[in-house]
C-alpha positions as CSV (number, residue, x, y, z in Angstrom):
1,X,32.3,26.6,-55.1
2,X,32.0,25.5,-51.5
3,X,31.1,22.5,-49.4
4,X,31.5,18.8,-49.6
5,X,30.6,17.9,-53.2
6,X,30.3,14.0,-52.8
7,X,29.8,12.4,-49.7
8,X,28.8,8.9,-48.4
9,X,28.0,8.3,-44.8
10,X,28.2,4.4,-43.8
11,X,26.6,3.3,-46.9
12,X,25.8,-0.3,-47.4
13,X,24.6,-1.8,-50.4
14,X,23.6,-5.7,-50.9
15,X,22.1,-7.6,-53.7
16,X,20.6,-10.4,-52.0
17,X,22.8,-12.2,-49.9
18,X,25.9,-10.6,-51.2
19,X,27.2,-7.1,-49.8
20,X,29.0,-5.2,-52.8
21,X,29.6,-1.9,-50.6
22,X,29.8,-2.4,-46.7
23,X,29.5,0.5,-44.4
24,X,31.7,3.2,-46.3
25,X,32.2,6.7,-45.5
26,X,34.0,9.1,-47.9
27,X,33.9,12.5,-49.2
28,X,35.1,15.0,-52.1
29,X,35.9,18.8,-51.7
30,X,35.9,21.2,-54.2
31,X,39.1,21.4,-56.2
32,X,40.4,18.1,-55.3
33,X,41.0,15.0,-57.2
34,X,40.2,11.8,-55.4
35,X,41.4,8.4,-56.6
36,X,39.6,5.2,-56.0
37,X,41.3,2.0,-56.2
38,X,40.6,-1.3,-56.0
39,X,40.5,-4.5,-57.7
40,X,37.6,-5.8,-59.9
41,X,34.8,-6.5,-57.7
42,X,36.2,-4.5,-54.9
43,X,32.8,-2.1,-55.0
44,X,34.1,1.0,-56.9
45,X,31.5,1.3,-59.4
46,X,28.6,0.1,-57.0
47,X,29.6,3.0,-54.7
48,X,29.8,5.4,-57.6
49,X,26.3,4.5,-58.9
50,X,25.0,5.2,-55.3
51,X,26.7,8.4,-55.1
52,X,25.1,9.4,-58.6
53,X,21.7,8.1,-57.4
54,X,21.7,5.4,-60.0
55,X,21.0,2.7,-57.4
56,X,19.7,3.0,-53.9
57,X,21.6,2.3,-50.8
58,X,20.3,-0.5,-48.7
59,X,21.4,1.7,-45.7
60,X,23.5,4.8,-45.0
61,X,23.1,8.1,-47.0
62,X,24.7,9.7,-50.1
63,X,24.8,13.3,-51.0
64,X,25.7,14.9,-54.2
65,X,26.1,18.7,-54.1
66,X,24.9,18.9,-50.3
67,X,21.6,16.9,-50.9
68,X,20.1,13.6,-52.2
69,X,21.3,12.8,-55.9
70,X,17.9,14.2,-57.5
71,X,17.6,15.1,-61.1
72,X,18.4,18.7,-60.5
73,X,21.9,17.9,-58.7
74,X,22.7,15.8,-61.3
75,X,22.4,18.3,-64.0
76,X,25.4,20.2,-62.2
77,X,27.3,16.8,-62.5
78,X,29.6,15.5,-65.3
79,X,29.9,11.8,-65.5
80,X,31.9,9.5,-67.8
81,X,31.0,5.9,-67.0
82,X,33.3,2.9,-67.8
83,X,31.0,2.3,-70.9
84,X,31.4,6.0,-72.0
85,X,27.6,6.6,-72.2
86,X,27.8,7.5,-76.0
87,X,25.8,6.3,-78.6
88,X,27.7,4.3,-81.2
89,X,25.3,4.7,-83.9
90,X,25.5,8.7,-83.9
91,X,28.2,10.6,-85.1
92,X,30.5,12.6,-82.9
93,X,28.6,16.1,-83.7
94,X,25.4,14.2,-82.8
95,X,26.5,12.8,-79.6
96,X,27.6,16.4,-78.5
97,X,25.0,18.0,-79.6
98,X,22.5,15.5,-77.8
99,X,24.3,15.9,-74.7
100,X,24.7,19.7,-74.8
101,X,21.0,20.2,-75.2
102,X,20.1,17.8,-72.4
103,X,22.0,20.0,-69.9
104,X,21.0,23.2,-71.7
105,X,24.6,24.0,-72.7
106,X,26.1,25.2,-75.8
107,X,27.5,22.6,-78.0
108,X,31.4,22.3,-77.3
109,X,34.1,23.1,-79.9
110,X,35.9,20.1,-81.3
111,X,39.6,20.1,-80.5
112,X,42.1,19.7,-83.4
113,X,42.4,15.8,-82.9
114,X,38.3,15.6,-83.7
115,X,37.8,18.2,-86.0
116,X,38.0,16.0,-89.3
117,X,35.7,13.4,-87.4
118,X,32.5,15.3,-86.7
119,X,30.7,13.4,-88.9
120,X,31.9,9.9,-88.1
121,X,30.1,7.6,-86.1
122,X,31.2,7.1,-82.7
123,X,31.4,3.5,-83.0
124,X,33.9,3.9,-85.8
125,X,36.5,5.8,-83.8
126,X,39.4,4.2,-82.0
127,X,39.0,4.1,-78.5
128,X,41.3,6.9,-77.6
129,X,39.3,9.3,-79.7
130,X,35.7,7.9,-78.2
131,X,37.0,8.9,-74.8
132,X,37.8,12.2,-75.8
133,X,34.3,12.7,-77.0
134,X,32.9,11.2,-73.6
135,X,35.1,13.9,-71.9
136,X,33.7,16.7,-74.2
137,X,30.0,15.4,-73.6
138,X,30.6,15.6,-69.8
139,X,32.4,18.8,-69.5
140,X,30.2,20.9,-71.8
141,X,27.8,22.4,-69.1
142,X,31.1,23.1,-66.8
143,X,30.0,20.7,-64.1
144,X,30.8,21.6,-60.3
145,X,31.7,17.8,-59.6
146,X,33.1,15.2,-62.1
147,X,32.9,11.7,-61.9
148,X,35.0,9.2,-63.9
149,X,35.0,5.4,-63.8
150,X,38.3,4.2,-65.3
151,X,38.4,7.0,-67.9
152,X,41.5,5.9,-69.4
153,X,41.3,2.4,-69.6
154,X,42.7,0.9,-72.9
155,X,44.1,4.3,-74.1
156,X,47.8,4.9,-75.1
157,X,50.4,6.5,-72.8
158,X,50.0,10.0,-74.5
159,X,46.3,10.0,-74.5
160,X,46.1,9.3,-71.0
161,X,48.5,12.2,-70.3
162,X,46.2,14.6,-72.2
163,X,43.0,13.3,-70.6
164,X,44.9,13.9,-67.2
165,X,45.7,17.5,-68.1
166,X,42.0,18.0,-68.6
167,X,41.2,16.4,-65.3
168,X,43.7,18.7,-63.2
169,X,42.2,21.9,-65.4
170,X,38.6,20.8,-64.0
171,X,40.0,20.6,-60.4
172,X,41.9,23.9,-60.8
173,X,38.7,25.7,-61.8
174,X,37.0,24.3,-58.4
175,X,35.5,21.1,-59.4
176,X,35.8,18.1,-57.3
177,X,36.7,14.9,-59.3
178,X,36.1,11.5,-58.1
179,X,38.1,8.9,-60.6
180,X,38.8,5.2,-60.7
181,X,41.8,3.7,-62.1
182,X,43.8,0.6,-62.4
183,X,46.8,2.6,-63.4
184,X,49.1,3.1,-60.5
185,X,51.1,6.0,-62.1
186,X,47.6,7.9,-62.4
187,X,47.3,7.2,-58.8
188,X,50.2,9.3,-58.2
189,X,48.5,12.3,-59.6
190,X,45.6,12.4,-57.3
191,X,45.5,14.7,-54.2
192,X,44.1,11.8,-52.1
193,X,43.5,8.2,-52.4
194,X,40.6,5.7,-51.2
195,X,41.4,2.3,-51.3
196,X,38.6,-0.3,-51.4
197,X,38.7,-4.2,-51.0
198,X,35.9,-6.7,-50.8
199,X,33.3,-4.1,-50.6
200,X,35.0,-2.2,-47.5
201,X,37.0,1.0,-47.4
202,X,40.3,-0.3,-45.9
203,X,43.0,2.7,-46.2
204,X,42.5,6.5,-47.4
205,X,45.1,9.4,-47.5
206,X,48.1,10.1,-49.8
207,X,50.2,7.1,-51.2
208,X,52.6,7.4,-48.5
209,X,50.0,7.3,-46.1
210,X,48.4,4.2,-47.6
211,X,51.8,2.4,-47.9
212,X,52.9,3.2,-44.3
213,X,55.7,1.0,-42.9
214,X,54.7,-2.0,-45.3
215,X,57.8,-3.4,-46.8
216,X,58.5,-6.2,-49.6
217,X,61.3,-8.8,-50.3
218,X,62.9,-8.5,-53.6
219,X,64.0,-11.8,-54.6
220,X,67.0,-12.0,-57.1
221,X,67.4,-15.2,-58.6
222,X,68.4,-16.8,-62.0
223,X,65.6,-19.5,-61.7
224,X,62.9,-16.7,-61.5
225,X,60.2,-19.0,-62.9
226,X,60.8,-21.8,-60.5
227,X,61.2,-19.6,-57.3
228,X,57.8,-17.6,-58.5
229,X,56.3,-21.1,-58.5
230,X,57.7,-22.3,-55.2
231,X,56.8,-19.1,-53.4
232,X,53.3,-19.1,-54.6
233,X,52.7,-22.8,-53.9
234,X,53.9,-21.8,-50.2
235,X,51.1,-19.1,-50.0
236,X,53.4,-16.2,-50.3
237,X,51.9,-13.1,-51.9
238,X,54.3,-13.2,-54.6
239,X,54.2,-10.3,-57.7
240,X,56.0,-10.8,-60.8
241,X,57.3,-7.6,-62.8
242,X,58.8,-8.9,-65.9
243,X,61.6,-11.4,-64.1
244,X,61.7,-9.3,-61.0
245,X,60.1,-11.1,-58.1
246,X,58.6,-9.4,-55.1
247,X,56.8,-10.6,-51.9
248,X,54.7,-7.9,-49.9
249,X,54.9,-7.8,-46.2
250,X,57.1,-11.0,-46.0
251,X,59.6,-12.3,-43.5
252,X,63.0,-13.0,-45.5
253,X,64.0,-15.8,-43.5
254,X,60.7,-17.6,-44.3
255,X,61.1,-17.3,-48.0
256,X,64.8,-18.1,-47.9
257,X,63.6,-21.6,-46.3
258,X,61.2,-22.1,-49.1
259,X,63.6,-21.5,-51.7
260,X,66.4,-23.6,-50.2
261,X,63.7,-26.6,-49.9
262,X,63.1,-26.1,-53.4
263,X,66.8,-26.1,-54.1
264,X,66.8,-22.5,-55.7
265,X,69.8,-20.1,-55.0
266,X,68.7,-16.6,-54.9
267,X,69.6,-13.3,-52.8
268,X,66.8,-11.6,-50.8
269,X,66.6,-7.9,-49.8
270,X,64.0,-6.0,-47.8
271,X,62.6,-2.9,-49.8
272,X,60.1,-0.3,-49.5
273,X,56.7,-1.7,-50.8
274,X,54.9,-0.3,-53.6
275,X,51.1,0.8,-53.6
276,X,50.2,-2.3,-55.4
277,X,51.9,-4.7,-52.8
278,X,49.9,-2.6,-50.0
279,X,46.7,-3.3,-51.8
280,X,47.6,-7.0,-52.1
281,X,48.2,-7.1,-48.5
282,X,45.0,-5.3,-47.5
283,X,43.0,-7.4,-50.0
284,X,44.4,-10.6,-48.3
285,X,43.3,-9.2,-45.0
286,X,39.9,-8.4,-45.7
287,X,39.2,-11.8,-47.6
288,X,40.9,-13.8,-44.9
289,X,43.8,-15.5,-46.9
């Protein structure tokens, strides 16, 4: 497989006065796994739908496998949408048979976890099993490019790991993979990341590239709830993980002043930022916060 498999060139999509995707350019090469990150409403799914030819771009150009995303090129694509694209009132076997025949492919062999469920209606399966079926349907025709929109959302840790083994296997055979995820552990498994915020592509590269020199301030205090409330009220981009408070891209002296004014004793330390914190900083920059 050669050549760029997915490409957007200065793509914009508007819905009336609302701009969902704003002048985005990106690409996916054969054999690489590209993670598309961003908060809900960042424009990820709209960009994917344009790349697949499901909606038209207002301006700019998209390419699938070297040309417009027409019916013939889409036959060489594997797609798992957020909603999985399965028929809940059909059995596992019927779903897979329908999908295989649509692509002119052989019906896939069920893995051990699904062999006893071939006759079960898809809507009666747990979510993890439904996602397995969706992956089987998407991969039955050995697609050259794979597009996965939140493919592991709501799935337990072991099932997510198994699905990611499948994703890596597809890349190793030469397929380009574009995957959206909100699990940062999964983002670390991607070869390259694209970060969207408010419809714009605001950063791309490795996790280290995106974080760059951004730092955070770790706040340690016994009054963590009051400290969080005080910093949040002051407009700081504060995050809470358990009882650990972190503030991205902040001035420790300014935070200390806020806490002192609130009568809260705390120790502050500057630490490297996480990718979630870098995403928060970039999101605030694009929305003018």
